[in-house]
N, C-alpha and C positions, 0 to 999 in steps of 0.2 A: 691177472689173479682177483680172485675176490676181493672185496674192500671191505665187507661186511663179516663179524662174526658167524661162524657156524650153530645156531641156534639150534636145539630141537624142537621140534612142533609145540612143545609148550612152553616156548621162549626162555628157554634159561639153557647158561652155554660158562664152562668154569674160568675160573684165572688160575694159575697158578706158573710157580716162577718158576725159571728153567737154570742150570747153572752151567749147561753146554747145547752145543747142538744135537747132538748126541742125546744126550738127558730129555730135550727139548722133543726129540722125535718120538720116544719111549712114552713120554708123557701124554704125546698129540695120539699116540694110536690108543694106548690105554682108554681115554674117551673117545672114540672111533670119532676122532677131530672136531667135536665138541667143546672145545678148548681155546682159548688165547692163552699163549706163554708169556710170561712176565720179563722181559730183560732190562736191566734199571742203568739208567744214563752215568748212574753214580760209578759204578767199577769200572769207567772207560776214560781215562785221562784226557780225551781229546775228543772233539764231535767224528771228526774222520776216523778214528777209532772207532766207534761206536757205530757209525752208518756202516764202514767197511764188514763188521762181525754180525750186524742186525738183515744186511742183506744178504747174507750166509743163510741164515736162521729162517727168512724170509722164505727163498729158495726148499727149504728144506723140510718146511711144516705147512705151506700152501700158503703162504701171508699169514697165519694164525699169531700173528707178532702183536704183543701189548707192550707200548714204549713205556718203560718207568721210571718213575722219579728215584724213589729208593727210599723207603718207609715214609712218604709223603713227603721228601723234603723239600721245602719251598727254591732252596738257593740251586736245584736243579731245573724250574722250571722253564726257563730259556732255551736250554741245552734241551730238553725235551722237545719245545717248538722246532727249533733248527734240525734235529735227528729225524723228528716226523715228517717235517719237509721231504725229506731225501725221502726217507724208506717205503712214504705212502701205507702204513702198517694198518691190520684191522680196527689194531685198539688203542687209543693213548689214554694215557692218566695225567691228569692234570692239578695243579691248587686251582681257587676258585677263579682267581685275577688272570690266569692264563690259559682261561678256554677259547677269547676271542682271540688271543693272535695264534693260538692253532687251530684253530678254522680258517684263518684268512691263509695260513701261509700251506695249510694244506690242500685249498684251492678244489676242495670238492666236499660233497655234505654225506657221505656214506660211512667214512669212518667215525667209528663210535668214540666221543670225546667223554669222559666222566672230568665232573666238576668236584674237588674234595671238600664238602662241609665238616665241621665237626660239632659233637653231642655239647652241648651247653648246661645236661643237666637238668633243662628246663623241656616238659614236656610240648613240642608242637613248635618248636625255636629253636634254629640251630648258629652257629658262627660262620661267618662267610670271609673273617679276614684271615686266610692261612694261606697269602704270600707271602714275597721274600720280606718286604718290608712290613706290609698290614698286620702279618704274624707276631710281629716282633711290639706291635701297640694294645690297646685296648681292646677285647674285641668285640666285634660288630656282628649283634644278634638281630639275626631276623627272622618273621615265621617261614616254616616252609616254604609255604607258597610263592612268596617275595622272591626265595631263595631256586627254586624251581624255575617262574616265572624270568630272572636276570640272566638264570644261565641258557634257556630257550633262546632272548635275546642276543646272547652272545654264539650262537649258534652249538651250543654242547646239547650232548643227548640224552645225560645220566646225573645222578647224584650218586657221589661215591660218601656213604659216609663214613667217617673216621675219623678217629680210632673206636671202635665199640667195644675195645675189650670183650670180645664173645658177649654173653648176656647180659652185661652189667648196667647198657643202654637199653634194654627192650621193651620200655614204654613208648622213649620218644620214637626209636625203630619204626613200633607200630601205628603211630602217627605217621613217620615218615613215607609210610611204607603206603598210608593211603592218600597222603597225597601225591605220591606219583603216578599212583590209579587215576584219580579223580584229575589230574591234570598230563594225562598221558604220556608221562615224563618212565624213563627206565632207573634202575636200583640197581646200586651196588655196594651190598654190605661186605666192608673190610676190618679183620683186627681182630684177632683173638679166635680167629674160627675153625674151629675141630670136628673133628670124626662124631666126636661128642654133641656137639652142640649145632653142629651144621643143617640138620634135615629142619630143624624146630625155628632156623633165620629163616632157613628158605621158604620154610612153610608160611610164616608170617606174610612173607612180600607177594606169593599165591595166593593164599588167604585175601588179603585185600585187594587182589583185583592187577599186578603190575603185570604188565604186560611181556615184558622183556627184563631179565636178571642176568646179572653177573658178579656169582658170588666169589670173593678174592679168598682162596685156601694157600697162606703162605708158609711159617715158620715151623708151623704144626707138623707138617706134613714131609719135610725136609730131613736126611739124612745127616745127623751131626759131625760124622765121619767123614762123609766124601761132601757133603754139601750139596747134593743133587734130590732132588725133589722124587718121592719113592710113585713108581709108577702103579706100582700093587695099592698103594690109599686111591691115587686120582681115578683107577677103576673101581673101589668102593665110592669115592663120589658120585660117579658117574650111575654104578646100579640105585643110586637116594634117587637123582635128579629125573634119572628117567622116569620114575615113581609117577611125577607128577602128572 
């Protein structure tokens, strides 16, 4: 099975949550396969339970699995490392400090691994102290270019810029996008993205020249009653990314 996400020719691939294998298949079909489906380790009591379930997802959606933390929870970092090694998915979500371990345990360089960095309120500067212990200390603020270089050193593929809170950190995001483009690095905007601001956020990354973008659209397109991601909303997002 392919270890790389199925990007459109324009370098964009969606990332949405899956509430069940059936929901994952419906969303996969809605995006004609140009999506990775987030399955959260936080939802499983043990590694074994997560691995068993995610291997079923893997079969159902041609390995378009994104092993997730769960709201960027740093305490899930080690579990993500262990589960990803067994599952060999197309996409792995990690806090900044978990990237090196993830790449080493995967044992290959094709799976996309993002590294979570957070906005600081300062343009061009991000917080990389997003690990289980470091997130409990003083923020470690570094230039975005340094964060990218460190992630490359660790075998990371992309910046996960979280929490964006929609358009709240848009000036910071523009600078992050420019740095990713200039340093040939992927970008994953995450947090507060919905059908209304999605196109603007993706446009910023595309206009900056970022080659590969995986925007995460989560709670805004989840049916509150069922917990399912709405396939019809995934279809709308897919129509938007095809425009670029």
